[in-house]
SEFI-459485 format. One line per 3 residues: their letters; for each residue x, y, z of N, C-alpha, C. Coordinates in nm, 3 decimals, padded with zeros to 5 digits, always signed. Example, Ala and Ser with C-alpha at 12.3 -4.5 7.8 and 13.67 -1.06 7.14 Angstrom:
BEGIN
AS = +01.319/-00.569/+00.780/+01.230/-00.450/+00.780/+01.320/-00.330/+00.780 | +01.285/-00.225/+00.708/+01.367/-00.106/+00.714/+01.290/+00.003/+00.787 .
This chain:
BEGIN
XXX = +00.068/-00.166/-00.039/-00.011/+00.047/+00.031/+00.086/+00.118/-00.027 | +00.040/+00.168/-00.030/+00.137/+00.363/-00.080/+00.057/+00.464/-00.008 | +00.104/+00.579/+00.011/+00.001/+00.678/+00.051/+00.159/+00.713/+00.204 .
XXX = -00.026/+00.764/+00.249/+00.084/+00.857/+00.389/+00.057/+00.776/+00.470 | -00.049/+00.639/+00.524/-00.085/+00.583/+00.626/-00.015/+00.451/+00.604 | +00.079/+00.469/+00.457/+00.167/+00.272/+00.424/+00.226/+00.255/+00.613 .
XXX = +00.325/+00.338/+00.625/+00.373/+00.315/+00.752/+00.383/+00.283/+00.857 | +00.231/+00.285/+00.860/+00.155/+00.280/+01.050/+00.085/+00.168/+01.093 | +00.148/+00.087/+01.190/+00.051/-00.038/+01.183/-00.112/-00.037/+01.177 .
XXX = -00.130/-00.132/+01.102/-00.294/-00.079/+01.164/-00.376/-00.115/+01.245 | -00.352/-00.157/+01.391/-00.431/-00.121/+01.512/-00.422/+00.016/+01.501 | -00.303/+00.027/+01.464/-00.305/+00.243/+01.525/-00.381/+00.329/+01.414 .
XXX = -00.398/+00.237/+01.264/-00.467/+00.345/+01.191/-00.637/+00.348/+01.243 | -00.643/+00.196/+01.270/-00.778/+00.237/+01.293/-00.809/+00.290/+01.445 | -00.721/+00.283/+01.537/-00.734/+00.403/+01.663/-00.728/+00.519/+01.577 .
XXX = -00.701/+00.546/+01.525/-00.665/+00.688/+01.456/-00.819/+00.722/+01.411 | -00.853/+00.662/+01.366/-01.010/+00.674/+01.203/-01.118/+00.688/+01.357 | -01.122/+00.607/+01.457/-01.211/+00.553/+01.537/-01.226/+00.678/+01.643 .
XXX = -01.133/+00.766/+01.632/-01.058/+00.834/+01.709/-01.166/+00.993/+01.653 | -01.100/+01.007/+01.476/-01.146/+01.101/+01.370/-01.305/+01.105/+01.411 | -01.401/+00.986/+01.401/-01.484/+00.916/+01.364/-01.579/+00.958/+01.496 .
XXX = -01.536/+00.957/+01.647/-01.571/+01.013/+01.771/-01.596/+01.175/+01.780 | -01.526/+01.205/+01.735/-01.494/+01.401/+01.732/-01.606/+01.467/+01.659 | -01.558/+01.397/+01.490/-01.701/+01.467/+01.451/-01.832/+01.408/+01.488 .
XXX = -01.893/+01.357/+01.558/-01.997/+01.286/+01.606/-01.977/+01.362/+01.714 | -01.931/+01.397/+01.734/-01.887/+01.457/+01.884/-02.013/+01.628/+01.904 | -01.875/+01.739/+01.783/-01.875/+01.775/+01.713/-02.057/+01.798/+01.637 .
XXX = -02.120/+01.719/+01.535/-02.195/+01.738/+01.509/-02.377/+01.765/+01.642 | -02.298/+01.656/+01.759/-02.436/+01.617/+01.824/-02.444/+01.805/+01.901 | -02.263/+01.873/+01.945/-02.335/+02.004/+02.026/-02.411/+02.100/+01.904 .
XXX = -02.312/+02.050/+01.751/-02.439/+02.193/+01.688/-02.561/+02.174/+01.698 | -02.603/+02.047/+01.710/-02.753/+02.050/+01.743/-02.822/+02.093/+01.873 | -02.733/+02.124/+01.979/-02.814/+02.100/+02.059/-02.843/+02.279/+02.105 .
XXX = -02.992/+02.273/+02.186/-02.955/+02.445/+02.177/-02.964/+02.582/+02.314 | -02.920/+02.601/+02.279/-02.870/+02.787/+02.379/-02.962/+02.693/+02.469 | -02.914/+02.676/+02.624/-02.981/+02.726/+02.768/-03.071/+02.823/+02.770 .
XXX = -03.176/+02.782/+02.849/-03.285/+02.885/+02.841/-03.260/+02.960/+02.898 | -03.283/+03.008/+02.994/-03.212/+03.117/+03.069/-03.067/+03.190/+03.022 | -03.085/+03.269/+03.014/-02.969/+03.356/+02.991/-02.855/+03.405/+03.047 .
XXX = -02.756/+03.408/+03.100/-02.637/+03.442/+03.129/-02.635/+03.560/+03.207 | -02.629/+03.648/+03.269/-02.624/+03.756/+03.337/-02.512/+03.800/+03.425 | -02.429/+03.903/+03.408/-02.325/+03.919/+03.454/-02.388/+04.003/+03.681 .
XXX = -02.290/+03.966/+03.756/-02.335/+03.972/+03.844/-02.328/+04.150/+03.910 | -02.439/+04.096/+04.008/-02.396/+04.258/+04.043/-02.283/+04.387/+04.035 | -02.270/+04.565/+04.009/-02.140/+04.584/+04.003/-02.127/+04.587/+04.202 .
XXX = -02.047/+04.652/+04.214/-02.009/+04.752/+04.380/-02.070/+04.848/+04.409 | -02.126/+04.859/+04.489/-02.154/+05.018/+04.605/-02.010/+05.092/+04.510 | -02.049/+05.199/+04.470/-01.968/+05.309/+04.406/-01.890/+05.399/+04.553 .
XXX = -01.747/+05.389/+04.570/-01.749/+05.416/+04.691/-01.649/+05.571/+04.673 | -01.698/+05.680/+04.725/-01.684/+05.836/+04.750/-01.436/+05.796/+04.732 | -01.436/+05.881/+04.652/-01.227/+05.857/+04.657/-01.220/+05.864/+04.785 .
XXX = -01.219/+05.973/+04.903/-01.211/+06.013/+04.990/-01.307/+06.083/+05.052 | -01.217/+06.071/+05.188/-01.391/+06.177/+05.284/-01.379/+06.306/+05.243 | -01.392/+06.418/+05.295/-01.343/+06.621/+05.298/-01.493/+06.617/+05.366 .
XXX = -01.356/+06.725/+05.499/-01.423/+06.737/+05.616/-01.420/+06.927/+05.616 | -01.463/+06.977/+05.455/-01.444/+07.105/+05.450/-01.589/+07.123/+05.464 | -01.634/+07.329/+05.511/-01.786/+07.328/+05.505/-01.803/+07.435/+05.446 .
XXX = -01.992/+07.462/+05.445/-01.969/+07.471/+05.344/-01.926/+07.606/+05.255 | -01.927/+07.628/+05.366/-01.873/+07.802/+05.332/-01.726/+07.792/+05.267 | -01.654/+07.708/+05.306/-01.525/+07.644/+05.250/-01.560/+07.655/+05.118 .
XXX = -01.577/+07.527/+05.084/-01.616/+07.463/+04.939/-01.729/+07.586/+04.834 | -01.772/+07.684/+04.902/-01.808/+07.789/+04.815/-01.681/+07.913/+04.774 | -01.635/+07.919/+04.858/-01.542/+08.004/+04.843/-01.436/+07.978/+04.778 .
XXX = -01.397/+07.854/+04.740/-01.333/+07.762/+04.695/-01.380/+07.749/+04.488 | -01.488/+07.757/+04.531/-01.601/+07.765/+04.329/-01.546/+07.882/+04.316 | -01.578/+07.963/+04.411/-01.622/+08.145/+04.433/-01.438/+08.189/+04.364 .
XXX = -01.387/+08.165/+04.464/-01.235/+08.228/+04.426/-01.144/+08.137/+04.305 | -01.148/+08.009/+04.297/-01.020/+07.908/+04.272/-01.131/+07.888/+04.124 | -01.242/+07.840/+04.128/-01.325/+07.776/+04.042/-01.293/+07.670/+04.055 .
XXX = -01.302/+07.534/+04.148/-01.240/+07.437/+04.196/-01.337/+07.431/+04.269 | -01.332/+07.245/+04.268/-01.375/+07.147/+04.380/-01.366/+07.059/+04.451 | -01.311/+07.052/+04.564/-01.192/+06.912/+04.594/-01.239/+06.804/+04.684 .
XXX = -01.159/+06.707/+04.550/-01.292/+06.596/+04.564/-01.175/+06.457/+04.713 | -01.090/+06.534/+04.706/-01.014/+06.454/+04.861/-00.878/+06.458/+04.854 | -00.789/+06.398/+04.962/-00.687/+06.326/+04.967/-00.674/+06.235/+05.019 .
XXX = -00.603/+06.126/+04.999/-00.534/+06.023/+05.068/-00.489/+05.906/+05.016 | -00.387/+05.817/+05.122/-00.295/+05.844/+05.067/-00.301/+05.758/+04.992 | -00.198/+05.754/+04.876/-00.175/+05.620/+04.831/+00.010/+05.582/+04.802 .
XXX = +00.059/+05.457/+04.739/+00.173/+05.398/+04.726/+00.256/+05.376/+04.854 | +00.182/+05.269/+04.932/+00.209/+05.232/+05.017/+00.248/+05.367/+05.158 | +00.147/+05.432/+05.151/+00.151/+05.533/+05.274/+00.247/+05.636/+05.221 .
XXX = +00.353/+05.579/+05.075/+00.509/+05.693/+05.087/+00.456/+05.798/+05.011 | +00.306/+05.800/+04.942/+00.250/+05.920/+04.826/+00.088/+05.966/+04.844 | +00.043/+06.100/+04.875/-00.090/+06.165/+04.881/-00.100/+06.187/+04.789 .
XXX = -00.276/+06.123/+04.705/-00.301/+06.168/+04.631/-00.408/+06.236/+04.666 | -00.384/+06.362/+04.552/-00.510/+06.480/+04.577/-00.576/+06.507/+04.504 | -00.757/+06.485/+04.529/-00.764/+06.560/+04.358/-00.898/+06.642/+04.370 .
XXX = -00.834/+06.685/+04.250/-00.959/+06.838/+04.268/-01.047/+06.819/+04.176 | -01.156/+06.854/+04.097/-01.262/+06.875/+03.997/-01.246/+07.087/+03.960 | -01.162/+07.076/+03.786/-01.210/+07.225/+03.793/-01.344/+07.239/+03.741 .
XXX = -01.359/+07.372/+03.793/-01.508/+07.404/+03.803/-01.523/+07.498/+03.638 | -01.404/+07.628/+03.685/-01.396/+07.741/+03.569/-01.225/+07.741/+03.548 | -01.192/+07.667/+03.473/-01.063/+07.723/+03.367/-00.984/+07.847/+03.436 .
XXX = -01.067/+07.940/+03.382/-01.029/+08.077/+03.361/-00.889/+08.111/+03.546 | -01.009/+08.079/+03.683/-01.028/+08.021/+03.746/-00.905/+07.968/+03.812 | -00.914/+07.828/+03.820/-00.759/+07.757/+03.795/-00.655/+07.724/+03.740 .
XXX = -00.680/+07.842/+03.634/-00.516/+07.835/+03.513/-00.381/+07.845/+03.627 | -00.420/+07.916/+03.803/-00.267/+07.921/+03.809/-00.271/+07.823/+03.923 | -00.349/+07.746/+03.919/-00.307/+07.617/+04.023/-00.219/+07.498/+03.911 .
XXX = -00.234/+07.533/+03.746/-00.124/+07.434/+03.678/-00.002/+07.478/+03.634 | +00.065/+07.596/+03.729/+00.084/+07.742/+03.671/+00.275/+07.561/+03.712 | +00.316/+07.615/+03.601/+00.490/+07.493/+03.642/+00.541/+07.507/+03.709 .
XXX = +00.606/+07.696/+03.705/+00.664/+07.739/+03.802/+00.656/+07.711/+03.935 | +00.557/+07.723/+03.938/+00.465/+07.731/+04.134/+00.529/+07.557/+04.108 | +00.534/+07.591/+04.268/+00.574/+07.429/+04.337/+00.508/+07.414/+04.467 .
XXX = +00.440/+07.285/+04.453/+00.276/+07.265/+04.477/+00.323/+07.229/+04.714 | +00.305/+07.214/+04.766/+00.345/+07.163/+04.884/+00.248/+07.173/+04.972 | +00.257/+07.018/+05.092/+00.174/+06.989/+05.129/+00.230/+07.035/+05.248 .
XXX = +00.140/+07.069/+05.402/+00.255/+07.115/+05.529/+00.147/+07.051/+05.635 | +00.247/+06.915/+05.717/+00.144/+06.828/+05.797/+00.118/+06.876/+05.912 | +00.043/+06.931/+05.972/-00.022/+07.012/+06.062/+00.035/+06.999/+06.188 .
XXX = +00.068/+06.857/+06.193/+00.077/+06.766/+06.291/+00.268/+06.792/+06.338 | +00.355/+06.822/+06.267/+00.514/+06.801/+06.274/+00.527/+06.955/+06.156 | +00.438/+07.028/+06.108/+00.438/+07.147/+05.997/+00.637/+07.076/+05.928 .
XXX = +00.644/+06.963/+05.841/+00.694/+06.974/+05.791/+00.627/+07.000/+05.661 | +00.742/+07.041/+05.540/+00.621/+07.036/+05.403/+00.665/+06.938/+05.349 | +00.622/+06.851/+05.262/+00.645/+06.737/+05.107/+00.556/+06.799/+05.029 .
XXX = +00.709/+06.836/+04.926/+00.656/+06.785/+04.796/+00.567/+06.757/+04.741 | +00.581/+06.814/+04.546/+00.504/+06.750/+04.496/+00.646/+06.645/+04.427 | +00.645/+06.478/+04.425/+00.845/+06.452/+04.384/+00.822/+06.507/+04.203 .
XXX = +00.966/+06.514/+04.190/+00.970/+06.512/+04.022/+01.092/+06.402/+03.974 | +01.005/+06.301/+03.894/+01.138/+06.232/+03.824/+01.163/+06.284/+03.762 | +01.345/+06.225/+03.732/+01.420/+06.281/+03.623/+01.354/+06.254/+03.451 .
XXX = +01.247/+06.102/+03.435/+01.186/+06.110/+03.295/+01.071/+06.193/+03.272 | +01.016/+06.154/+03.404/+00.885/+06.209/+03.402/+00.798/+06.318/+03.424 | +00.900/+06.407/+03.465/+00.856/+06.571/+03.536/+00.757/+06.521/+03.682 .
XXX = +00.738/+06.619/+03.700/+00.687/+06.624/+03.853/+00.549/+06.536/+03.893 | +00.502/+06.527/+03.976/+00.352/+06.441/+03.940/+00.246/+06.536/+03.935 | +00.221/+06.587/+03.907/+00.083/+06.693/+03.841/+00.131/+06.703/+03.676 .
XXX = -00.090/+06.787/+03.664/-00.029/+06.829/+03.560/-00.028/+06.987/+03.579 | +00.028/+07.048/+03.468/+00.030/+07.157/+03.373/-00.024/+07.193/+03.291 | -00.032/+07.319/+03.180/-00.066/+07.352/+03.094/-00.001/+07.402/+03.046 .
XXX = +00.060/+07.339/+03.018/+00.171/+07.385/+02.911/+00.104/+07.351/+02.736 | +00.056/+07.247/+02.725/-00.053/+07.208/+02.633/-00.209/+07.302/+02.564 | -00.161/+07.368/+02.677/-00.306/+07.448/+02.696/-00.461/+07.300/+02.715 .
XXX = -00.463/+07.209/+02.841/-00.524/+07.131/+02.771/-00.590/+07.119/+02.899 | -00.618/+07.162/+03.013/-00.671/+07.221/+03.105/-00.850/+07.256/+03.035 | -00.933/+07.172/+03.141/-01.087/+07.167/+03.053/-01.153/+07.126/+03.212 .
XXX = -01.335/+07.244/+03.135/-01.419/+07.254/+03.270/-01.421/+07.109/+03.261 | -01.444/+07.095/+03.424/-01.604/+06.953/+03.477/-01.478/+06.844/+03.434 | -01.428/+06.852/+03.515/-01.270/+06.756/+03.474/-01.173/+06.733/+03.631 .
XXX = -01.195/+06.632/+03.661/-01.108/+06.595/+03.787/-00.946/+06.561/+03.699 | -00.855/+06.662/+03.806/-00.701/+06.668/+03.801/-00.656/+06.630/+03.904 | -00.518/+06.558/+03.918/-00.533/+06.532/+04.056/-00.297/+06.633/+04.066 .
XXX = -00.258/+06.588/+04.184/-00.105/+06.593/+04.240/-00.059/+06.506/+04.331 | +00.076/+06.446/+04.317/+00.079/+06.342/+04.411/+00.157/+06.445/+04.516 | +00.156/+06.419/+04.550/+00.289/+06.444/+04.684/+00.328/+06.366/+04.815 .
XXX = +00.507/+06.388/+04.814/+00.560/+06.247/+04.871/+00.515/+06.306/+05.010 | +00.520/+06.134/+05.086/+00.520/+06.115/+05.224/+00.614/+06.062/+05.288 | +00.775/+06.068/+05.221/+00.823/+06.025/+05.323/+00.841/+05.948/+05.463 .
XXX = +00.899/+05.892/+05.452/+00.909/+05.781/+05.631/+00.804/+05.802/+05.650 | +00.668/+05.814/+05.567/+00.494/+05.825/+05.636/+00.526/+05.888/+05.773 | +00.498/+06.036/+05.695/+00.511/+06.127/+05.793/+00.349/+06.146/+05.857 .
XXX = +00.295/+06.166/+05.747/+00.102/+06.194/+05.751/+00.067/+06.059/+05.747 | -00.014/+06.076/+05.814/-00.072/+05.895/+05.869/-00.189/+05.952/+05.837 | -00.303/+05.857/+05.769/-00.426/+05.820/+05.787/-00.509/+05.860/+05.932 .
XXX = -00.578/+06.028/+05.874/-00.717/+06.050/+06.025/-00.619/+06.178/+06.047 | -00.518/+06.210/+05.989/-00.414/+06.418/+06.037/-00.495/+06.524/+05.929 | -00.422/+06.614/+05.950/-00.482/+06.664/+05.883/-00.386/+06.748/+05.814 .
XXX = -00.374/+06.763/+05.746/-00.281/+06.895/+05.669/-00.321/+07.028/+05.595 | -00.241/+07.083/+05.587/-00.253/+07.233/+05.470/-00.201/+07.178/+05.320 | -00.296/+07.228/+05.227/-00.206/+07.208/+05.115/-00.202/+07.378/+05.066 .
XXX = -00.124/+07.418/+05.012/-00.016/+07.511/+04.930/-00.050/+07.513/+04.826 | -00.030/+07.580/+04.694/+00.005/+07.584/+04.606/+00.002/+07.733/+04.519 | +00.088/+07.794/+04.538/+00.106/+07.981/+04.523/+00.064/+08.054/+04.636 .
XXX = -00.092/+08.123/+04.558/-00.230/+08.195/+04.635/-00.256/+08.067/+04.719 | -00.358/+07.941/+04.664/-00.402/+07.877/+04.697/-00.380/+07.860/+04.848 | -00.434/+07.837/+04.888/-00.473/+07.715/+05.061/-00.598/+07.708/+05.116 .
XXX = -00.553/+07.565/+05.144/-00.669/+07.461/+05.199/-00.604/+07.445/+05.343 | -00.669/+07.483/+05.470/-00.596/+07.493/+05.592/-00.717/+07.375/+05.639 | -00.640/+07.221/+05.695/-00.676/+07.178/+05.772/-00.820/+07.031/+05.703 .
XXX = -00.654/+07.042/+05.634/-00.820/+06.901/+05.461/-00.746/+06.733/+05.508 | -00.828/+06.710/+05.593/-00.831/+06.522/+05.654/-00.768/+06.468/+05.551 | -00.674/+06.374/+05.613/-00.625/+06.242/+05.499/-00.670/+06.129/+05.488 .
X = -00.796/+06.098/+05.450/-00.767/+05.966/+05.473/-00.706/+05.793/+05.370 .
């Protein structure tokens, strides 16, 4: 016998043929089955949690909106407590533009120890904060600043003061 199967012993050829027939039969059977009666639905999403708790008074919130055009979302510890993540929402770009000036060096003052903690500067990516070099600040968008917390000076539950040029928020709770 000539061809591809001529060197394969007959029992092995029979086994291969039986396996092939079995797989074809299995595919035909699976093709003919109907879909399950109940359609799968994904599990419910967990409740949305706020970024952080903000302990500012209503008057302070209004002052920040009127004077600076921002709404504070919160400040929380990040990166195993070696960084602080400050988030805010720009409501009025014209009022908030000075917060994005790359010449101003923002910092946090730890209320407990009066230590100034600046925004870290990485060699390749620069400061861990947005700037307006590309004129890319837009209203109704959230922005961030990452402040360093070396040696974990600031702990959750303590208060800090954030200073960005003339912008100042006193006694902001760290989450």
